[in-house]
mmCIF file of the N, C-alpha and C atoms, coordinates in Angstrom:
data_MODEL
# 
_entry.id   MODEL 
# 
loop_
_atom_site.group_PDB 
_atom_site.id 
_atom_site.type_symbol 
_atom_site.label_atom_id 
_atom_site.label_alt_id 
_atom_site.label_comp_id 
_atom_site.label_asym_id 
_atom_site.label_entity_id 
_atom_site.label_seq_id 
_atom_site.pdbx_PDB_ins_code 
_atom_site.Cartn_x 
_atom_site.Cartn_y 
_atom_site.Cartn_z 
_atom_site.occupancy 
_atom_site.B_iso_or_equiv 
_atom_site.pdbx_formal_charge 
_atom_site.auth_seq_id 
_atom_site.auth_comp_id 
_atom_site.auth_asym_id 
_atom_site.auth_atom_id 
_atom_site.pdbx_PDB_model_num 
ATOM 1   N N  . MET A 1 1  ? 25.110 -21.132 -30.783 1.00 0.00 ? 1  MET A N  1 
ATOM 2   C CA . MET A 1 1  ? 25.161 -22.171 -31.237 1.00 0.00 ? 1  MET A CA 1 
ATOM 3   C C  . MET A 1 1  ? 23.931 -23.080 -30.593 1.00 0.00 ? 1  MET A C  1 
ATOM 4   N N  . THR A 1 2  ? 23.921 -22.971 -29.295 1.00 0.00 ? 2  THR A N  1 
ATOM 5   C CA . THR A 1 2  ? 23.029 -22.992 -28.192 1.00 0.00 ? 2  THR A CA 1 
ATOM 6   C C  . THR A 1 2  ? 21.652 -23.626 -28.580 1.00 0.00 ? 2  THR A C  1 
ATOM 7   N N  . LEU A 1 3  ? 21.373 -21.498 -29.003 1.00 0.00 ? 3  LEU A N  1 
ATOM 8   C CA . LEU A 1 3  ? 19.883 -21.727 -29.337 1.00 0.00 ? 3  LEU A CA 1 
ATOM 9   C C  . LEU A 1 3  ? 19.637 -21.968 -30.520 1.00 0.00 ? 3  LEU A C  1 
ATOM 10  N N  . ALA A 1 4  ? 20.402 -22.284 -31.565 1.00 0.00 ? 4  ALA A N  1 
ATOM 11  C CA . ALA A 1 4  ? 19.664 -22.999 -32.556 1.00 0.00 ? 4  ALA A CA 1 
ATOM 12  C C  . ALA A 1 4  ? 19.394 -24.572 -32.369 1.00 0.00 ? 4  ALA A C  1 
ATOM 13  N N  . VAL A 1 5  ? 20.399 -25.065 -31.707 1.00 0.00 ? 5  VAL A N  1 
ATOM 14  C CA . VAL A 1 5  ? 19.774 -26.059 -31.468 1.00 0.00 ? 5  VAL A CA 1 
ATOM 15  C C  . VAL A 1 5  ? 18.287 -26.796 -30.643 1.00 0.00 ? 5  VAL A C  1 
ATOM 16  N N  . MET A 1 6  ? 19.091 -25.421 -29.561 1.00 0.00 ? 6  MET A N  1 
ATOM 17  C CA . MET A 1 6  ? 17.484 -24.801 -28.871 1.00 0.00 ? 6  MET A CA 1 
ATOM 18  C C  . MET A 1 6  ? 15.783 -25.676 -29.937 1.00 0.00 ? 6  MET A C  1 
ATOM 19  N N  . SER A 1 7  ? 15.917 -24.480 -30.588 1.00 0.00 ? 7  SER A N  1 
ATOM 20  C CA . SER A 1 7  ? 15.314 -24.234 -31.881 1.00 0.00 ? 7  SER A CA 1 
ATOM 21  C C  . SER A 1 7  ? 14.401 -25.630 -32.299 1.00 0.00 ? 7  SER A C  1 
ATOM 22  N N  . ARG A 1 8  ? 16.128 -25.958 -33.199 1.00 0.00 ? 8  ARG A N  1 
ATOM 23  C CA . ARG A 1 8  ? 15.592 -27.383 -34.107 1.00 0.00 ? 8  ARG A CA 1 
ATOM 24  C C  . ARG A 1 8  ? 14.712 -28.431 -32.941 1.00 0.00 ? 8  ARG A C  1 
ATOM 25  N N  . ALA A 1 9  ? 15.051 -28.604 -31.928 1.00 0.00 ? 9  ALA A N  1 
ATOM 26  C CA . ALA A 1 9  ? 14.463 -29.562 -31.363 1.00 0.00 ? 9  ALA A CA 1 
ATOM 27  C C  . ALA A 1 9  ? 13.241 -29.417 -30.915 1.00 0.00 ? 9  ALA A C  1 
ATOM 28  N N  . SER A 1 10 ? 13.138 -28.340 -30.369 1.00 0.00 ? 10 SER A N  1 
ATOM 29  C CA . SER A 1 10 ? 11.754 -27.820 -29.868 1.00 0.00 ? 10 SER A CA 1 
ATOM 30  C C  . SER A 1 10 ? 11.354 -28.195 -31.121 1.00 0.00 ? 10 SER A C  1 
ATOM 31  N N  . LEU A 1 11 ? 11.308 -27.757 -32.071 1.00 0.00 ? 11 LEU A N  1 
ATOM 32  C CA . LEU A 1 11 ? 10.406 -27.550 -33.163 1.00 0.00 ? 11 LEU A CA 1 
ATOM 33  C C  . LEU A 1 11 ? 10.188 -29.008 -33.801 1.00 0.00 ? 11 LEU A C  1 
ATOM 34  N N  . GLY A 1 12 ? 11.702 -29.229 -33.989 1.00 0.00 ? 12 GLY A N  1 
ATOM 35  C CA . GLY A 1 12 ? 11.422 -31.450 -34.520 1.00 0.00 ? 12 GLY A CA 1 
ATOM 36  C C  . GLY A 1 12 ? 10.495 -32.327 -33.410 1.00 0.00 ? 12 GLY A C  1 
ATOM 37  N N  . HIS A 1 13 ? 11.165 -31.868 -31.756 1.00 0.00 ? 13 HIS A N  1 
ATOM 38  C CA . HIS A 1 13 ? 10.366 -32.301 -30.929 1.00 0.00 ? 13 HIS A CA 1 
ATOM 39  C C  . HIS A 1 13 ? 8.232  -32.037 -31.066 1.00 0.00 ? 13 HIS A C  1 
ATOM 40  N N  . THR A 1 14 ? 7.946  -31.963 -31.377 1.00 0.00 ? 14 THR A N  1 
ATOM 41  C CA . THR A 1 14 ? 6.892  -30.697 -31.255 1.00 0.00 ? 14 THR A CA 1 
ATOM 42  C C  . THR A 1 14 ? 5.610  -30.776 -32.853 1.00 0.00 ? 14 THR A C  1 
ATOM 43  N N  . GLY A 1 15 ? 6.684  -31.473 -33.240 1.00 0.00 ? 15 GLY A N  1 
ATOM 44  C CA . GLY A 1 15 ? 5.746  -31.728 -34.781 1.00 0.00 ? 15 GLY A CA 1 
ATOM 45  C C  . GLY A 1 15 ? 5.399  -30.652 -35.790 1.00 0.00 ? 15 GLY A C  1 
ATOM 46  N N  . ARG A 1 16 ? 6.672  -29.133 -35.794 1.00 0.00 ? 16 ARG A N  1 
ATOM 47  C CA . ARG A 1 16 ? 6.379  -28.282 -36.322 1.00 0.00 ? 16 ARG A CA 1 
ATOM 48  C C  . ARG A 1 16 ? 7.019  -28.553 -37.145 1.00 0.00 ? 16 ARG A C  1 
ATOM 49  N N  . ALA A 1 17 ? 7.039  -27.561 -38.418 1.00 0.00 ? 17 ALA A N  1 
ATOM 50  C CA . ALA A 1 17 ? 8.157  -26.996 -39.022 1.00 0.00 ? 17 ALA A CA 1 
ATOM 51  C C  . ALA A 1 17 ? 9.076  -26.669 -38.371 1.00 0.00 ? 17 ALA A C  1 
ATOM 52  N N  . LEU A 1 18 ? 10.332 -26.867 -39.096 1.00 0.00 ? 18 LEU A N  1 
ATOM 53  C CA . LEU A 1 18 ? 11.316 -26.675 -38.417 1.00 0.00 ? 18 LEU A CA 1 
ATOM 54  C C  . LEU A 1 18 ? 11.817 -24.910 -39.334 1.00 0.00 ? 18 LEU A C  1 
ATOM 55  N N  . VAL A 1 19 ? 11.417 -24.046 -39.313 1.00 0.00 ? 19 VAL A N  1 
ATOM 56  C CA . VAL A 1 19 ? 11.821 -23.107 -39.192 1.00 0.00 ? 19 VAL A CA 1 
ATOM 57  C C  . VAL A 1 19 ? 11.430 -21.842 -38.618 1.00 0.00 ? 19 VAL A C  1 
ATOM 58  N N  . ALA A 1 20 ? 12.277 -21.336 -38.470 1.00 0.00 ? 20 ALA A N  1 
ATOM 59  C CA . ALA A 1 20 ? 13.117 -19.939 -37.254 1.00 0.00 ? 20 ALA A CA 1 
ATOM 60  C C  . ALA A 1 20 ? 12.234 -19.116 -37.968 1.00 0.00 ? 20 ALA A C  1 
ATOM 61  N N  . SER A 1 21 ? 10.858 -18.201 -36.198 1.00 0.00 ? 21 SER A N  1 
ATOM 62  C CA . SER A 1 21 ? 10.883 -17.152 -36.525 1.00 0.00 ? 21 SER A CA 1 
ATOM 63  C C  . SER A 1 21 ? 11.550 -15.777 -37.079 1.00 0.00 ? 21 SER A C  1 
ATOM 64  N N  . ARG A 1 22 ? 11.152 -14.718 -37.431 1.00 0.00 ? 22 ARG A N  1 
ATOM 65  C CA . ARG A 1 22 ? 11.715 -13.628 -37.051 1.00 0.00 ? 22 ARG A CA 1 
ATOM 66  C C  . ARG A 1 22 ? 11.932 -12.577 -35.728 1.00 0.00 ? 22 ARG A C  1 
ATOM 67  N N  . LEU A 1 23 ? 11.165 -12.677 -34.832 1.00 0.00 ? 23 LEU A N  1 
ATOM 68  C CA . LEU A 1 23 ? 12.449 -13.185 -33.015 1.00 0.00 ? 23 LEU A CA 1 
ATOM 69  C C  . LEU A 1 23 ? 13.477 -14.033 -32.994 1.00 0.00 ? 23 LEU A C  1 
ATOM 70  N N  . VAL A 1 24 ? 13.213 -15.496 -33.307 1.00 0.00 ? 24 VAL A N  1 
ATOM 71  C CA . VAL A 1 24 ? 14.585 -15.986 -32.936 1.00 0.00 ? 24 VAL A CA 1 
ATOM 72  C C  . VAL A 1 24 ? 15.592 -16.112 -34.174 1.00 0.00 ? 24 VAL A C  1 
ATOM 73  N N  . GLN A 1 25 ? 15.587 -15.685 -34.875 1.00 0.00 ? 25 GLN A N  1 
ATOM 74  C CA . GLN A 1 25 ? 16.131 -15.006 -36.225 1.00 0.00 ? 25 GLN A CA 1 
ATOM 75  C C  . GLN A 1 25 ? 17.080 -13.427 -34.985 1.00 0.00 ? 25 GLN A C  1 
ATOM 76  N N  . MET A 1 26 ? 17.106 -13.399 -34.983 1.00 0.00 ? 26 MET A N  1 
ATOM 77  C CA . MET A 1 26 ? 17.236 -11.593 -34.078 1.00 0.00 ? 26 MET A CA 1 
ATOM 78  C C  . MET A 1 26 ? 17.671 -12.437 -32.765 1.00 0.00 ? 26 MET A C  1 
ATOM 79  N N  . ALA A 1 27 ? 17.138 -13.296 -32.311 1.00 0.00 ? 27 ALA A N  1 
ATOM 80  C CA . ALA A 1 27 ? 18.148 -13.994 -31.310 1.00 0.00 ? 27 ALA A CA 1 
ATOM 81  C C  . ALA A 1 27 ? 19.517 -14.282 -31.391 1.00 0.00 ? 27 ALA A C  1 
ATOM 82  N N  . TYR A 1 28 ? 19.798 -14.813 -32.701 1.00 0.00 ? 28 TYR A N  1 
ATOM 83  C CA . TYR A 1 28 ? 20.263 -14.846 -33.121 1.00 0.00 ? 28 TYR A CA 1 
ATOM 84  C C  . TYR A 1 28 ? 21.375 -14.335 -33.472 1.00 0.00 ? 28 TYR A C  1 
ATOM 85  N N  . VAL A 1 29 ? 21.145 -12.597 -33.996 1.00 0.00 ? 29 VAL A N  1 
ATOM 86  C CA . VAL A 1 29 ? 21.352 -11.951 -33.970 1.00 0.00 ? 29 VAL A CA 1 
ATOM 87  C C  . VAL A 1 29 ? 22.098 -11.482 -33.112 1.00 0.00 ? 29 VAL A C  1 
ATOM 88  N N  . LEU A 1 30 ? 21.652 -11.329 -31.660 1.00 0.00 ? 30 LEU A N  1 
ATOM 89  C CA . LEU A 1 30 ? 22.001 -10.655 -30.326 1.00 0.00 ? 30 LEU A CA 1 
ATOM 90  C C  . LEU A 1 30 ? 23.051 -11.421 -29.642 1.00 0.00 ? 30 LEU A C  1 
ATOM 91  N N  . VAL A 1 31 ? 22.839 -12.759 -29.719 1.00 0.00 ? 31 VAL A N  1 
ATOM 92  C CA . VAL A 1 31 ? 24.003 -13.552 -29.496 1.00 0.00 ? 31 VAL A CA 1 
ATOM 93  C C  . VAL A 1 31 ? 25.439 -13.340 -29.670 1.00 0.00 ? 31 VAL A C  1 
ATOM 94  N N  . LEU A 1 32 ? 24.960 -13.386 -31.344 1.00 0.00 ? 32 LEU A N  1 
ATOM 95  C CA . LEU A 1 32 ? 26.761 -12.667 -32.554 1.00 0.00 ? 32 LEU A CA 1 
ATOM 96  C C  . LEU A 1 32 ? 26.843 -11.384 -31.583 1.00 0.00 ? 32 LEU A C  1 
ATOM 97  N N  . VAL A 1 33 ? 26.039 -10.035 -31.321 1.00 0.00 ? 33 VAL A N  1 
ATOM 98  C CA . VAL A 1 33 ? 26.209 -9.336  -31.148 1.00 0.00 ? 33 VAL A CA 1 
ATOM 99  C C  . VAL A 1 33 ? 27.446 -9.110  -30.041 1.00 0.00 ? 33 VAL A C  1 
ATOM 100 N N  . ALA A 1 34 ? 26.554 -9.998  -29.056 1.00 0.00 ? 34 ALA A N  1 
ATOM 101 C CA . ALA A 1 34 ? 26.744 -10.631 -27.338 1.00 0.00 ? 34 ALA A CA 1 
ATOM 102 C C  . ALA A 1 34 ? 28.331 -10.973 -27.733 1.00 0.00 ? 34 ALA A C  1 
ATOM 103 N N  . THR A 1 35 ? 28.922 -11.708 -28.570 1.00 0.00 ? 35 THR A N  1 
ATOM 104 C CA . THR A 1 35 ? 29.889 -12.388 -28.757 1.00 0.00 ? 35 THR A CA 1 
ATOM 105 C C  . THR A 1 35 ? 31.225 -11.615 -29.265 1.00 0.00 ? 35 THR A C  1 
ATOM 106 N N  . VAL A 1 36 ? 30.715 -10.810 -30.273 1.00 0.00 ? 36 VAL A N  1 
ATOM 107 C CA . VAL A 1 36 ? 31.763 -9.792  -30.921 1.00 0.00 ? 36 VAL A CA 1 
ATOM 108 C C  . VAL A 1 36 ? 31.706 -8.538  -29.701 1.00 0.00 ? 36 VAL A C  1 
ATOM 109 N N  . ALA A 1 37 ? 31.304 -8.243  -29.232 1.00 0.00 ? 37 ALA A N  1 
ATOM 110 C CA . ALA A 1 37 ? 31.357 -6.886  -28.309 1.00 0.00 ? 37 ALA A CA 1 
ATOM 111 C C  . ALA A 1 37 ? 32.117 -7.644  -26.921 1.00 0.00 ? 37 ALA A C  1 
ATOM 112 N N  . ARG A 1 38 ? 32.281 -9.368  -26.600 1.00 0.00 ? 38 ARG A N  1 
ATOM 113 C CA . ARG A 1 38 ? 32.372 -9.404  -25.864 1.00 0.00 ? 38 ARG A CA 1 
ATOM 114 C C  . ARG A 1 38 ? 34.383 -9.902  -25.839 1.00 0.00 ? 38 ARG A C  1 
ATOM 115 N N  . ILE A 1 39 ? 34.398 -10.733 -27.498 1.00 0.00 ? 39 ILE A N  1 
ATOM 116 C CA . ILE A 1 39 ? 35.767 -10.306 -27.769 1.00 0.00 ? 39 ILE A CA 1 
ATOM 117 C C  . ILE A 1 39 ? 36.954 -9.447  -27.677 1.00 0.00 ? 39 ILE A C  1 
ATOM 118 N N  . CYS A 1 40 ? 35.946 -8.469  -28.442 1.00 0.00 ? 40 CYS A N  1 
ATOM 119 C CA . CYS A 1 40 ? 36.303 -7.363  -28.617 1.00 0.00 ? 40 CYS A CA 1 
ATOM 120 C C  . CYS A 1 40 ? 36.376 -6.645  -27.297 1.00 0.00 ? 40 CYS A C  1 
ATOM 121 N N  . ALA A 1 41 ? 35.692 -6.283  -26.290 1.00 0.00 ? 41 ALA A N  1 
ATOM 122 C CA . ALA A 1 41 ? 36.234 -5.929  -25.006 1.00 0.00 ? 41 ALA A CA 1 
ATOM 123 C C  . ALA A 1 41 ? 37.313 -7.093  -24.388 1.00 0.00 ? 41 ALA A C  1 
ATOM 124 N N  . ALA A 1 42 ? 37.443 -7.886  -24.615 1.00 0.00 ? 42 ALA A N  1 
ATOM 125 C CA . ALA A 1 42 ? 39.087 -9.075  -23.917 1.00 0.00 ? 42 ALA A CA 1 
ATOM 126 C C  . ALA A 1 42 ? 40.152 -8.146  -24.871 1.00 0.00 ? 42 ALA A C  1 
ATOM 127 N N  . LEU A 1 43 ? 40.063 -8.133  -26.317 1.00 0.00 ? 43 LEU A N  1 
ATOM 128 C CA . LEU A 1 43 ? 41.048 -7.131  -27.101 1.00 0.00 ? 43 LEU A CA 1 
ATOM 129 C C  . LEU A 1 43 ? 41.572 -6.526  -27.425 1.00 0.00 ? 43 LEU A C  1 
ATOM 130 N N  . GLN A 1 44 ? 40.328 -5.245  -26.500 1.00 0.00 ? 44 GLN A N  1 
ATOM 131 C CA . GLN A 1 44 ? 40.187 -3.614  -26.275 1.00 0.00 ? 44 GLN A CA 1 
ATOM 132 C C  . GLN A 1 44 ? 40.397 -3.352  -25.109 1.00 0.00 ? 44 GLN A C  1 
ATOM 133 N N  . PRO A 1 45 ? 40.715 -4.096  -24.057 1.00 0.00 ? 45 PRO A N  1 
ATOM 134 C CA . PRO A 1 45 ? 40.166 -3.372  -22.131 1.00 0.00 ? 45 PRO A CA 1 
ATOM 135 C C  . PRO A 1 45 ? 39.837 -2.175  -22.113 1.00 0.00 ? 45 PRO A C  1 
ATOM 136 N N  . GLN A 1 46 ? 40.265 -1.278  -23.033 1.00 0.00 ? 46 GLN A N  1 
ATOM 137 C CA . GLN A 1 46 ? 39.874 0.089   -22.661 1.00 0.00 ? 46 GLN A CA 1 
ATOM 138 C C  . GLN A 1 46 ? 38.500 -0.031  -23.419 1.00 0.00 ? 46 GLN A C  1 
ATOM 139 N N  . LEU A 1 47 ? 37.769 -0.407  -23.811 1.00 0.00 ? 47 LEU A N  1 
ATOM 140 C CA . LEU A 1 47 ? 36.949 -0.426  -24.184 1.00 0.00 ? 47 LEU A CA 1 
ATOM 141 C C  . LEU A 1 47 ? 35.249 -1.466  -23.719 1.00 0.00 ? 47 LEU A C  1 
ATOM 142 N N  . GLY A 1 48 ? 36.130 -2.192  -22.682 1.00 0.00 ? 48 GLY A N  1 
ATOM 143 C CA . GLY A 1 48 ? 35.970 -3.272  -21.991 1.00 0.00 ? 48 GLY A CA 1 
ATOM 144 C C  . GLY A 1 48 ? 34.638 -3.016  -21.395 1.00 0.00 ? 48 GLY A C  1 
ATOM 145 N N  . THR A 1 49 ? 34.174 -1.040  -20.605 1.00 0.00 ? 49 THR A N  1 
ATOM 146 C CA . THR A 1 49 ? 33.619 -0.621  -19.746 1.00 0.00 ? 49 THR A CA 1 
ATOM 147 C C  . THR A 1 49 ? 31.851 -0.399  -20.301 1.00 0.00 ? 49 THR A C  1 
ATOM 148 N N  . PRO A 1 50 ? 32.220 -0.578  -21.925 1.00 0.00 ? 50 PRO A N  1 
ATOM 149 C CA . PRO A 1 50 ? 30.824 -0.098  -22.603 1.00 0.00 ? 50 PRO A CA 1 
ATOM 150 C C  . PRO A 1 50 ? 30.260 -1.177  -23.035 1.00 0.00 ? 50 PRO A C  1 
ATOM 151 N N  . LEU A 1 51 ? 31.533 -2.416  -23.785 1.00 0.00 ? 51 LEU A N  1 
ATOM 152 C CA . LEU A 1 51 ? 31.577 -2.675  -24.099 1.00 0.00 ? 51 LEU A CA 1 
ATOM 153 C C  . LEU A 1 51 ? 30.727 -5.044  -23.321 1.00 0.00 ? 51 LEU A C  1 
ATOM 154 N N  . LEU A 1 52 ? 31.482 -4.433  -22.434 1.00 0.00 ? 52 LEU A N  1 
ATOM 155 C CA . LEU A 1 52 ? 30.761 -5.867  -21.418 1.00 0.00 ? 52 LEU A CA 1 
ATOM 156 C C  . LEU A 1 52 ? 29.223 -5.553  -21.095 1.00 0.00 ? 52 LEU A C  1 
ATOM 157 N N  . PRO A 1 53 ? 28.877 -4.752  -20.646 1.00 0.00 ? 53 PRO A N  1 
ATOM 158 C CA . PRO A 1 53 ? 27.460 -4.325  -20.015 1.00 0.00 ? 53 PRO A CA 1 
ATOM 159 C C  . PRO A 1 53 ? 26.701 -4.561  -21.983 1.00 0.00 ? 53 PRO A C  1 
ATOM 160 N N  . LEU A 1 54 ? 27.147 -4.030  -22.938 1.00 0.00 ? 54 LEU A N  1 
ATOM 161 C CA . LEU A 1 54 ? 26.307 -4.813  -23.467 1.00 0.00 ? 54 LEU A CA 1 
ATOM 162 C C  . LEU A 1 54 ? 26.117 -6.197  -24.451 1.00 0.00 ? 54 LEU A C  1 
ATOM 163 N N  . ALA A 1 55 ? 27.622 -7.058  -23.903 1.00 0.00 ? 55 ALA A N  1 
ATOM 164 C CA . ALA A 1 55 ? 27.953 -8.066  -24.728 1.00 0.00 ? 55 ALA A CA 1 
ATOM 165 C C  . ALA A 1 55 ? 26.771 -8.649  -22.628 1.00 0.00 ? 55 ALA A C  1 
ATOM 166 N N  . ALA A 1 56 ? 26.624 -8.678  -21.723 1.00 0.00 ? 56 ALA A N  1 
ATOM 167 C CA . ALA A 1 56 ? 25.435 -8.604  -21.011 1.00 0.00 ? 56 ALA A CA 1 
ATOM 168 C C  . ALA A 1 56 ? 23.584 -8.950  -21.288 1.00 0.00 ? 56 ALA A C  1 
ATOM 169 N N  . LEU A 1 57 ? 23.660 -7.566  -22.246 1.00 0.00 ? 57 LEU A N  1 
ATOM 170 C CA . LEU A 1 57 ? 22.225 -7.281  -21.766 1.00 0.00 ? 57 LEU A CA 1 
ATOM 171 C C  . LEU A 1 57 ? 22.317 -7.853  -23.835 1.00 0.00 ? 57 LEU A C  1 
ATOM 172 N N  . ALA A 1 58 ? 22.950 -8.102  -24.420 1.00 0.00 ? 58 ALA A N  1 
ATOM 173 C CA . ALA A 1 58 ? 22.284 -8.571  -25.870 1.00 0.00 ? 58 ALA A CA 1 
ATOM 174 C C  . ALA A 1 58 ? 22.592 -9.867  -25.890 1.00 0.00 ? 58 ALA A C  1 
ATOM 175 N N  . TRP A 1 59 ? 22.757 -10.782 -24.899 1.00 0.00 ? 59 TRP A N  1 
ATOM 176 C CA . TRP A 1 59 ? 23.606 -12.298 -24.582 1.00 0.00 ? 59 TRP A CA 1 
ATOM 177 C C  . TRP A 1 59 ? 21.553 -12.316 -23.894 1.00 0.00 ? 59 TRP A C  1 
ATOM 178 N N  . ALA A 1 60 ? 20.929 -11.744 -22.439 1.00 0.00 ? 60 ALA A N  1 
ATOM 179 C CA . ALA A 1 60 ? 20.194 -11.541 -21.918 1.00 0.00 ? 60 ALA A CA 1 
ATOM 180 C C  . ALA A 1 60 ? 19.224 -11.314 -22.883 1.00 0.00 ? 60 ALA A C  1 
ATOM 181 N N  . THR A 1 61 ? 19.117 -10.501 -23.103 1.00 0.00 ? 61 THR A N  1 
ATOM 182 C CA . THR A 1 61 ? 17.661 -10.265 -24.368 1.00 0.00 ? 61 THR A CA 1 
ATOM 183 C C  . THR A 1 61 ? 17.591 -11.068 -25.197 1.00 0.00 ? 61 THR A C  1 
ATOM 184 N N  . ALA A 1 62 ? 18.854 -12.448 -25.764 1.00 0.00 ? 62 ALA A N  1 
ATOM 185 C CA . ALA A 1 62 ? 18.196 -13.106 -27.049 1.00 0.00 ? 62 ALA A CA 1 
ATOM 186 C C  . ALA A 1 62 ? 17.461 -14.224 -26.369 1.00 0.00 ? 62 ALA A C  1 
ATOM 187 N N  . PHE A 1 63 ? 17.850 -14.615 -25.219 1.00 0.00 ? 63 PHE A N  1 
ATOM 188 C CA . PHE A 1 63 ? 17.714 -15.403 -24.765 1.00 0.00 ? 63 PHE A CA 1 
ATOM 189 C C  . PHE A 1 63 ? 16.245 -15.730 -24.201 1.00 0.00 ? 63 PHE A C  1 
ATOM 190 N N  . LEU A 1 64 ? 16.334 -13.956 -23.419 1.00 0.00 ? 64 LEU A N  1 
ATOM 191 C CA . LEU A 1 64 ? 14.331 -13.938 -23.157 1.00 0.00 ? 64 LEU A CA 1 
ATOM 192 C C  . LEU A 1 64 ? 13.506 -14.010 -24.915 1.00 0.00 ? 64 LEU A C  1 
ATOM 193 N N  . GLY A 1 65 ? 14.228 -13.211 -25.225 1.00 0.00 ? 65 GLY A N  1 
ATOM 194 C CA . GLY A 1 65 ? 13.432 -13.369 -26.707 1.00 0.00 ? 65 GLY A CA 1 
ATOM 195 C C  . GLY A 1 65 ? 13.405 -15.192 -26.937 1.00 0.00 ? 65 GLY A C  1 
ATOM 196 N N  . PHE A 1 66 ? 14.002 -15.850 -26.731 1.00 0.00 ? 66 PHE A N  1 
ATOM 197 C CA . PHE A 1 66 ? 13.979 -17.543 -27.186 1.00 0.00 ? 66 PHE A CA 1 
ATOM 198 C C  . PHE A 1 66 ? 12.953 -17.917 -26.321 1.00 0.00 ? 66 PHE A C  1 
ATOM 199 N N  . GLY A 1 67 ? 13.123 -17.705 -24.969 1.00 0.00 ? 67 GLY A N  1 
ATOM 200 C CA . GLY A 1 67 ? 11.764 -18.172 -24.428 1.00 0.00 ? 67 GLY A CA 1 
ATOM 201 C C  . GLY A 1 67 ? 10.947 -17.507 -24.517 1.00 0.00 ? 67 GLY A C  1 
ATOM 202 N N  . LEU A 1 68 ? 10.204 -16.226 -25.137 1.00 0.00 ? 68 LEU A N  1 
ATOM 203 C CA . LEU A 1 68 ? 9.446  -15.902 -25.490 1.00 0.00 ? 68 LEU A CA 1 
ATOM 204 C C  . LEU A 1 68 ? 8.514  -16.424 -26.749 1.00 0.00 ? 68 LEU A C  1 
ATOM 205 N N  . ALA A 1 69 ? 9.766  -16.378 -27.849 1.00 0.00 ? 69 ALA A N  1 
ATOM 206 C CA . ALA A 1 69 ? 8.845  -17.239 -29.111 1.00 0.00 ? 69 ALA A CA 1 
ATOM 207 C C  . ALA A 1 69 ? 8.696  -18.502 -28.889 1.00 0.00 ? 69 ALA A C  1 
ATOM 208 N N  . TYR A 1 70 ? 9.385  -19.265 -27.539 1.00 0.00 ? 70 TYR A N  1 
ATOM 209 C CA . TYR A 1 70 ? 9.165  -20.542 -28.250 1.00 0.00 ? 70 TYR A CA 1 
ATOM 210 C C  . TYR A 1 70 ? 7.358  -21.045 -26.878 1.00 0.00 ? 70 TYR A C  1 
ATOM 211 N N  . TRP A 1 71 ? 7.698  -20.251 -25.970 1.00 0.00 ? 71 TRP A N  1 
ATOM 212 C CA . TRP A 1 71 ? 6.541  -20.638 -24.743 1.00 0.00 ? 71 TRP A CA 1 
ATOM 213 C C  . TRP A 1 71 ? 6.007  -21.206 -24.912 1.00 0.00 ? 71 TRP A C  1 
ATOM 214 N N  . ARG A 1 72 ? 4.896  -20.517 -26.565 1.00 0.00 ? 72 ARG A N  1 
ATOM 215 C CA . ARG A 1 72 ? 3.893  -21.217 -27.098 1.00 0.00 ? 72 ARG A CA 1 
ATOM 216 C C  . ARG A 1 72 ? 4.508  -22.795 -27.405 1.00 0.00 ? 72 ARG A C  1 
ATOM 217 N N  . VAL A 1 73 ? 5.299  -23.155 -27.687 1.00 0.00 ? 73 VAL A N  1 
ATOM 218 C CA . VAL A 1 73 ? 5.283  -24.715 -28.510 1.00 0.00 ? 73 VAL A CA 1 
ATOM 219 C C  . VAL A 1 73 ? 6.048  -25.390 -27.545 1.00 0.00 ? 73 VAL A C  1 
ATOM 220 N N  . PHE A 1 74 ? 6.688  -24.803 -26.105 1.00 0.00 ? 74 PHE A N  1 
ATOM 221 C CA . PHE A 1 74 ? 6.565  -25.314 -25.289 1.00 0.00 ? 74 PHE A CA 1 
ATOM 222 C C  . PHE A 1 74 ? 5.411  -25.893 -24.008 1.00 0.00 ? 74 PHE A C  1 
ATOM 223 N N  . THR A 1 75 ? 4.325  -24.680 -24.056 1.00 0.00 ? 75 THR A N  1 
ATOM 224 C CA . THR A 1 75 ? 2.970  -25.580 -23.709 1.00 0.00 ? 75 THR A CA 1 
ATOM 225 C C  . THR A 1 75 ? 2.248  -25.788 -24.276 1.00 0.00 ? 75 THR A C  1 
ATOM 226 N N  . ALA A 1 76 ? 1.786  -25.816 -25.230 1.00 0.00 ? 76 ALA A N  1 
ATOM 227 C CA . ALA A 1 76 ? 0.871  -26.796 -26.175 1.00 0.00 ? 76 ALA A CA 1 
ATOM 228 C C  . ALA A 1 76 ? 1.303  -28.142 -27.128 1.00 0.00 ? 76 ALA A C  1 
ATOM 229 N N  . PRO A 1 77 ? 0.387  -28.528 -27.302 1.00 0.00 ? 77 PRO A N  1 
ATOM 230 C CA . PRO A 1 77 ? 0.224  -30.499 -27.073 1.00 0.00 ? 77 PRO A CA 1 
ATOM 231 C C  . PRO A 1 77 ? 1.359  -29.855 -28.368 1.00 0.00 ? 77 PRO A C  1 
ATOM 232 N N  . ARG A 1 78 ? 1.785  -31.347 -28.985 1.00 0.00 ? 78 ARG A N  1 
ATOM 233 C CA . ARG A 1 78 ? 2.700  -31.890 -29.705 1.00 0.00 ? 78 ARG A CA 1 
ATOM 234 C C  . ARG A 1 78 ? 1.593  -31.670 -31.004 1.00 0.00 ? 78 ARG A C  1 
ATOM 235 N N  . LEU A 1 79 ? 2.075  -30.907 -32.093 1.00 0.00 ? 79 LEU A N  1 
ATOM 236 C CA . LEU A 1 79 ? 0.840  -31.160 -33.254 1.00 0.00 ? 79 LEU A CA 1 
ATOM 237 C C  . LEU A 1 79 ? 0.719  -33.139 -33.833 1.00 0.00 ? 79 LEU A C  1 
ATOM 238 N N  . SER A 1 80 ? -0.139 -32.666 -34.942 1.00 0.00 ? 80 SER A N  1 
ATOM 239 C CA . SER A 1 80 ? 0.146  -34.460 -35.294 1.00 0.00 ? 80 SER A CA 1 
ATOM 240 C C  . SER A 1 80 ? 0.630  -34.080 -36.156 1.00 0.00 ? 80 SER A C  1 
ATOM 241 N N  . ALA A 1 81 ? 1.319  -36.276 -36.894 1.00 0.00 ? 81 ALA A N  1 
ATOM 242 C CA . ALA A 1 81 ? 2.609  -35.475 -37.977 1.00 0.00 ? 81 ALA A CA 1 
ATOM 243 C C  . ALA A 1 81 ? 1.431  -35.772 -39.448 1.00 0.00 ? 81 ALA A C  1 
# 
């Protein structure tokens, strides 16, 4: 949800079309993977060893991907309406 709100706000406030790129869509999927892995690790403690690092990697990769995808949006001038 955080990434979706940041995506929408970033695009809207900079005058861009409200369309998520493929990279941002992949970031959404990675956050979902991280969430499912973290929940499964909590429900099945014996699986925690492989699932917790997977959740951390997916989460970090999602936010890194978002940062890379939106770097130009954040650093470029606002588009005219």
